[in-house]
C-alpha angles and dihedrals in degrees: 000000000000115000122194112200132187135188120183097150096110141028092295124072108209135175129182142177125209126188119204091337097314121111107237101173145355136183123194127181123185107179111119130314097289096124093142089066096044110040102076095041089048092053093045092049093046094050092046092053090051093047090242135131129207090256087063091063114100101179136023127209131188135180100240102189174146104278142076109003093219094042093051092050091050094050098043096043091048093053093043088056091050091047091051094046095045096035092226131131125270125213118210108212121193108247095221094050090051090048091051090051093058082084090061094151093054117087118197135048118347125186115193114201126191122187112255093171130241091063090302127126138193103233149154134174123238137182115218120200109172106294093349121097120190127188110233097170123019119244112270145152110246143148115275089241090060091049091051090056092049092050091047090055091058090065092204135101114277130195115215122207135171144067092297093062094088090047099051104021095103092048093049092048089054091056093071091241119158089242139153125188132221112218108255093217089064107029103049129128113316127187087207088070090048090052092049093052091044090057092054092044092049090053088054091053096253113143143127135204139231092279105041101047113104135166118261103221096172090207142030121276120260091256092052092048092050091049091050091048092052091049092049097251121145110255133199098242 
């Protein structure tokens, strides 16, 4: 089985192909949020280097959020179009779970953090035991202070990974948390991780199609929050 995976939820645009569970190729570009210009050429180049065509792909996978609103729409819509054209299934992989699994060799608690601005992060907490990934805290968008309290309550070492690590590393170190930090320049979003999780999810019968797949934003956009604030509605930060 050939799986084509895509992740455009963060600052990196990344595409990967796995064949029967083995990663055969991956391209990652981190040069500004211009994913709309990069995604299709990346996929075409990757397939060409692997001597594959789109008709050789059996399963599609996409990181469906949370993350950049624009980036998520680009990734999900692109893969929905492929799924519709090829008439093959599409797996929606949680972005934060895929980010946590970039530390595949690290067993224990992993906390992916993505910058959501204004001292907020998109985050979740996962336990990784070999090829098993368990959700310890559901994905959410919260202030970094709240996350620090949650991690403290676990009373166990936690490994942080993601683009918000450089932003909040000093603060987290000051909270007397048993924490270690993956370097953001190495452990960023990887489509290889999305493909790996998609394979496990497919075996469990989890899949979507070209019509049902949607981004998981976790919170309203900045424009929606400002509109709600002006109208007197309660917002989420």
